[in-house]
TORKOL-4160 file (C-alpha; in steps of 0.2 Angstrom, whole numbers, padded with zeros to 4 digits, m for minus):
220
<pt num="1" X="0752" Y="0462" Z="0330"/>
<pt num="2" X="0763" Y="0478" Z="0334"/>
<pt num="3" X="0780" Y="0478" Z="0345"/>
<pt num="4" X="0769" Y="0486" Z="0359"/>
<pt num="5" X="0755" Y="0471" Z="0357"/>
<pt num="6" X="0766" Y="0458" Z="0355"/>
<pt num="7" X="0775" Y="0467" Z="0372"/>
<pt num="8" X="0758" Y="0467" Z="0381"/>
<pt num="9" X="0753" Y="0449" Z="0376"/>
<pt num="10" X="0770" Y="0444" Z="0386"/>
<pt num="11" X="0768" Y="0455" Z="0400"/>
<pt num="12" X="0750" Y="0457" Z="0404"/>
<pt num="13" X="0741" Y="0441" Z="0399"/>
<pt num="14" X="0747" Y="0431" Z="0418"/>
<pt num="15" X="0737" Y="0444" Z="0424"/>
<pt num="16" X="0722" Y="0446" Z="0411"/>
<pt num="17" X="0718" Y="0432" Z="0402"/>
<pt num="18" X="0711" Y="0414" Z="0407"/>
<pt num="19" X="0719" Y="0400" Z="0401"/>
<pt num="20" X="0706" Y="0389" Z="0389"/>
<pt num="21" X="0708" Y="0372" Z="0389"/>
<pt num="22" X="0709" Y="0367" Z="0371"/>
<pt num="23" X="0697" Y="0355" Z="0360"/>
<pt num="24" X="0704" Y="0353" Z="0342"/>
<pt num="25" X="0703" Y="0370" Z="0336"/>
<pt num="26" X="0715" Y="0383" Z="0341"/>
<pt num="27" X="0699" Y="0396" Z="0348"/>
<pt num="28" X="0690" Y="0380" Z="0352"/>
<pt num="29" X="0685" Y="0377" Z="0372"/>
<pt num="30" X="0684" Y="0358" Z="0377"/>
<pt num="31" X="0672" Y="0352" Z="0384"/>
<pt num="32" X="0668" Y="0352" Z="0404"/>
<pt num="33" X="0682" Y="0365" Z="0406"/>
<pt num="34" X="0670" Y="0374" Z="0418"/>
<pt num="35" X="0679" Y="0387" Z="0427"/>
<pt num="36" X="0676" Y="0394" Z="0444"/>
<pt num="37" X="0672" Y="0414" Z="0442"/>
<pt num="38" X="0678" Y="0417" Z="0461"/>
<pt num="39" X="0694" Y="0409" Z="0458"/>
<pt num="40" X="0701" Y="0422" Z="0443"/>
<pt num="41" X="0692" Y="0437" Z="0449"/>
<pt num="42" X="0695" Y="0434" Z="0469"/>
<pt num="43" X="0678" Y="0439" Z="0474"/>
<pt num="44" X="0660" Y="0436" Z="0470"/>
<pt num="45" X="0651" Y="0448" Z="0462"/>
<pt num="46" X="0640" Y="0451" Z="0445"/>
<pt num="47" X="0647" Y="0446" Z="0430"/>
<pt num="48" X="0645" Y="0455" Z="0414"/>
<pt num="49" X="0652" Y="0446" Z="0397"/>
<pt num="50" X="0655" Y="0455" Z="0380"/>
<pt num="51" X="0657" Y="0446" Z="0365"/>
<pt num="52" X="0667" Y="0450" Z="0354"/>
<pt num="53" X="0674" Y="0463" Z="0362"/>
<pt num="54" X="0688" Y="0469" Z="0348"/>
<pt num="55" X="0701" Y="0483" Z="0354"/>
<pt num="56" X="0690" Y="0482" Z="0371"/>
<pt num="57" X="0683" Y="0501" Z="0373"/>
<pt num="58" X="0667" Y="0497" Z="0377"/>
<pt num="59" X="0672" Y="0483" Z="0391"/>
<pt num="60" X="0689" Y="0493" Z="0397"/>
<pt num="61" X="0676" Y="0511" Z="0400"/>
<pt num="62" X="0661" Y="0499" Z="0407"/>
<pt num="63" X="0677" Y="0489" Z="0418"/>
<pt num="64" X="0682" Y="0506" Z="0425"/>
<pt num="65" X="0664" Y="0514" Z="0430"/>
<pt num="66" X="0659" Y="0499" Z="0437"/>
<pt num="67" X="0670" Y="0492" Z="0450"/>
<pt num="68" X="0660" Y="0484" Z="0459"/>
<pt num="69" X="0658" Y="0470" Z="0444"/>
<pt num="70" X="0666" Y="0459" Z="0436"/>
<pt num="71" X="0668" Y="0459" Z="0419"/>
<pt num="72" X="0676" Y="0444" Z="0403"/>
<pt num="73" X="0680" Y="0451" Z="0387"/>
<pt num="74" X="0678" Y="0437" Z="0375"/>
<pt num="75" X="0687" Y="0438" Z="0357"/>
<pt num="76" X="0697" Y="0425" Z="0346"/>
<pt num="77" X="0710" Y="0439" Z="0339"/>
<pt num="78" X="0724" Y="0442" Z="0348"/>
<pt num="79" X="0727" Y="0460" Z="0344"/>
<pt num="80" X="0712" Y="0465" Z="0349"/>
<pt num="81" X="0714" Y="0456" Z="0367"/>
<pt num="82" X="0734" Y="0464" Z="0367"/>
<pt num="83" X="0725" Y="0482" Z="0366"/>
<pt num="84" X="0712" Y="0478" Z="0379"/>
<pt num="85" X="0726" Y="0474" Z="0392"/>
<pt num="86" X="0734" Y="0490" Z="0386"/>
<pt num="87" X="0721" Y="0500" Z="0389"/>
<pt num="88" X="0715" Y="0491" Z="0407"/>
<pt num="89" X="0733" Y="0492" Z="0412"/>
<pt num="90" X="0733" Y="0511" Z="0409"/>
<pt num="91" X="0716" Y="0514" Z="0417"/>
<pt num="92" X="0721" Y="0504" Z="0433"/>
<pt num="93" X="0707" Y="0491" Z="0430"/>
<pt num="94" X="0707" Y="0474" Z="0439"/>
<pt num="95" X="0689" Y="0467" Z="0439"/>
<pt num="96" X="0692" Y="0461" Z="0419"/>
<pt num="97" X="0698" Y="0448" Z="0411"/>
<pt num="98" X="0699" Y="0440" Z="0394"/>
<pt num="99" X="0696" Y="0425" Z="0384"/>
<pt num="100" X="0703" Y="0421" Z="0370"/>
<pt num="101" X="0691" Y="0409" Z="0362"/>
<pt num="102" X="0672" Y="0405" Z="0352"/>
<pt num="103" X="0663" Y="0413" Z="0361"/>
<pt num="104" X="0648" Y="0400" Z="0359"/>
<pt num="105" X="0660" Y="0387" Z="0365"/>
<pt num="106" X="0664" Y="0398" Z="0380"/>
<pt num="107" X="0646" Y="0402" Z="0386"/>
<pt num="108" X="0644" Y="0382" Z="0383"/>
<pt num="109" X="0657" Y="0373" Z="0391"/>
<pt num="110" X="0669" Y="0389" Z="0400"/>
<pt num="111" X="0659" Y="0397" Z="0411"/>
<pt num="112" X="0647" Y="0389" Z="0425"/>
<pt num="113" X="0626" Y="0387" Z="0418"/>
<pt num="114" X="0618" Y="0404" Z="0425"/>
<pt num="115" X="0633" Y="0414" Z="0430"/>
<pt num="116" X="0631" Y="0429" Z="0419"/>
<pt num="117" X="0622" Y="0443" Z="0425"/>
<pt num="118" X="0622" Y="0454" Z="0407"/>
<pt num="119" X="0628" Y="0447" Z="0391"/>
<pt num="120" X="0631" Y="0460" Z="0379"/>
<pt num="121" X="0633" Y="0459" Z="0360"/>
<pt num="122" X="0638" Y="0477" Z="0351"/>
<pt num="123" X="0641" Y="0477" Z="0332"/>
<pt num="124" X="0645" Y="0460" Z="0328"/>
<pt num="125" X="0651" Y="0455" Z="0310"/>
<pt num="126" X="0634" Y="0458" Z="0300"/>
<pt num="127" X="0642" Y="0444" Z="0287"/>
<pt num="128" X="0629" Y="0456" Z="0273"/>
<pt num="129" X="0633" Y="0446" Z="0260"/>
<pt num="130" X="0619" Y="0434" Z="0256"/>
<pt num="131" X="0630" Y="0420" Z="0254"/>
<pt num="132" X="0638" Y="0422" Z="0271"/>
<pt num="133" X="0623" Y="0427" Z="0280"/>
<pt num="134" X="0624" Y="0410" Z="0288"/>
<pt num="135" X="0640" Y="0413" Z="0298"/>
<pt num="136" X="0630" Y="0426" Z="0309"/>
<pt num="137" X="0633" Y="0423" Z="0327"/>
<pt num="138" X="0613" Y="0426" Z="0333"/>
<pt num="139" X="0603" Y="0411" Z="0327"/>
<pt num="140" X="0591" Y="0400" Z="0338"/>
<pt num="141" X="0605" Y="0389" Z="0343"/>
<pt num="142" X="0615" Y="0401" Z="0352"/>
<pt num="143" X="0600" Y="0410" Z="0359"/>
<pt num="144" X="0597" Y="0391" Z="0369"/>
<pt num="145" X="0617" Y="0392" Z="0372"/>
<pt num="146" X="0614" Y="0411" Z="0380"/>
<pt num="147" X="0598" Y="0406" Z="0388"/>
<pt num="148" X="0609" Y="0393" Z="0399"/>
<pt num="149" X="0624" Y="0405" Z="0402"/>
<pt num="150" X="0613" Y="0420" Z="0408"/>
<pt num="151" X="0605" Y="0420" Z="0427"/>
<pt num="152" X="0586" Y="0421" Z="0430"/>
<pt num="153" X="0583" Y="0439" Z="0430"/>
<pt num="154" X="0600" Y="0442" Z="0420"/>
<pt num="155" X="0599" Y="0453" Z="0404"/>
<pt num="156" X="0604" Y="0450" Z="0385"/>
<pt num="157" X="0609" Y="0467" Z="0376"/>
<pt num="158" X="0613" Y="0471" Z="0358"/>
<pt num="159" X="0618" Y="0483" Z="0346"/>
<pt num="160" X="0621" Y="0484" Z="0328"/>
<pt num="161" X="0619" Y="0496" Z="0313"/>
<pt num="162" X="0614" Y="0481" Z="0300"/>
<pt num="163" X="0594" Y="0484" Z="0298"/>
<pt num="164" X="0593" Y="0465" Z="0291"/>
<pt num="165" X="0601" Y="0459" Z="0305"/>
<pt num="166" X="0594" Y="0469" Z="0320"/>
<pt num="167" X="0578" Y="0461" Z="0312"/>
<pt num="168" X="0583" Y="0443" Z="0312"/>
<pt num="169" X="0588" Y="0447" Z="0330"/>
<pt num="170" X="0574" Y="0452" Z="0335"/>
<pt num="171" X="0563" Y="0438" Z="0328"/>
<pt num="172" X="0575" Y="0425" Z="0334"/>
<pt num="173" X="0575" Y="0433" Z="0351"/>
<pt num="174" X="0557" Y="0436" Z="0350"/>
<pt num="175" X="0556" Y="0417" Z="0347"/>
<pt num="176" X="0568" Y="0412" Z="0360"/>
<pt num="177" X="0561" Y="0401" Z="0376"/>
<pt num="178" X="0567" Y="0410" Z="0392"/>
<pt num="179" X="0571" Y="0427" Z="0386"/>
<pt num="180" X="0557" Y="0443" Z="0383"/>
<pt num="181" X="0558" Y="0457" Z="0377"/>
<pt num="182" X="0563" Y="0471" Z="0391"/>
<pt num="183" X="0557" Y="0485" Z="0378"/>
<pt num="184" X="0542" Y="0493" Z="0373"/>
<pt num="185" X="0539" Y="0499" Z="0354"/>
<pt num="186" X="0549" Y="0494" Z="0339"/>
<pt num="187" X="0568" Y="0495" Z="0349"/>
<pt num="188" X="0576" Y="0496" Z="0365"/>
<pt num="189" X="0584" Y="0515" Z="0368"/>
<pt num="190" X="0603" Y="0516" Z="0366"/>
<pt num="191" X="0611" Y="0507" Z="0381"/>
<pt num="192" X="0618" Y="0520" Z="0390"/>
<pt num="193" X="0632" Y="0509" Z="0398"/>
<pt num="194" X="0639" Y="0506" Z="0380"/>
<pt num="195" X="0653" Y="0517" Z="0378"/>
<pt num="196" X="0652" Y="0527" Z="0357"/>
<pt num="197" X="0668" Y="0516" Z="0350"/>
<pt num="198" X="0671" Y="0516" Z="0332"/>
<pt num="199" X="0659" Y="0504" Z="0326"/>
<pt num="200" X="0647" Y="0518" Z="0330"/>
<pt num="201" X="0652" Y="0530" Z="0322"/>
<pt num="202" X="0655" Y="0522" Z="0307"/>
<pt num="203" X="0639" Y="0515" Z="0303"/>
<pt num="204" X="0632" Y="0532" Z="0310"/>
<pt num="205" X="0645" Y="0540" Z="0297"/>
<pt num="206" X="0636" Y="0528" Z="0284"/>
<pt num="207" X="0618" Y="0533" Z="0286"/>
<pt num="208" X="0613" Y="0517" Z="0296"/>
<pt num="209" X="0603" Y="0517" Z="0308"/>
<pt num="210" X="0609" Y="0511" Z="0326"/>
<pt num="211" X="0597" Y="0499" Z="0332"/>
<pt num="212" X="0598" Y="0491" Z="0350"/>
<pt num="213" X="0590" Y="0478" Z="0361"/>
<pt num="214" X="0586" Y="0470" Z="0376"/>
<pt num="215" X="0579" Y="0453" Z="0384"/>
<pt num="216" X="0576" Y="0449" Z="0398"/>
<pt num="217" X="0580" Y="0429" Z="0405"/>
<pt num="218" X="0565" Y="0420" Z="0411"/>
<pt num="219" X="0556" Y="0406" Z="0415"/>
<pt num="220" X="0556" Y="0395" Z="0400"/>
């Protein structure tokens, strides 16, 4: 991390970062470590979780725009979390918290079941080489974990600039128990709550189409 990011971690982490009880790995979450959202945000409000929040551009903008909603950024790279805290502090954002941990374990072990109103997965690592696609986040197993975390009627929103990953996401979620399409046609319209980030600009400059998907949690 840069010197500014190191200072941000020291100064701002006590305010923004939720400590995750660890299992064996550095970014793991110990099973049965469920947190109380009201204790960390100081209120009861809808909760939006972004997986792979990167440098936090999307979630800081969203948190500043929706003060009545609570937001949680989940990321494994500490430098990105530090940058997120710096921007949140400058923007005076108080409804945002961060977790440094593996996303599936946060959903499975840290957050209470059915506590998430919206789950965002924007421009996840596409692992575009054939030998690496097995590392992609969105799989049938992940869909089941997400379904347990999202409340009935809640939303799962996704976006990617890699066509084959978009197709995989759609196939997985179309077949997932507990989710139903919340769009007509092939793809969902661009989510207007997603601020334009460097990842999206990069994909557009490369000539790749941005694909959005939206699924609503419903009874299996």
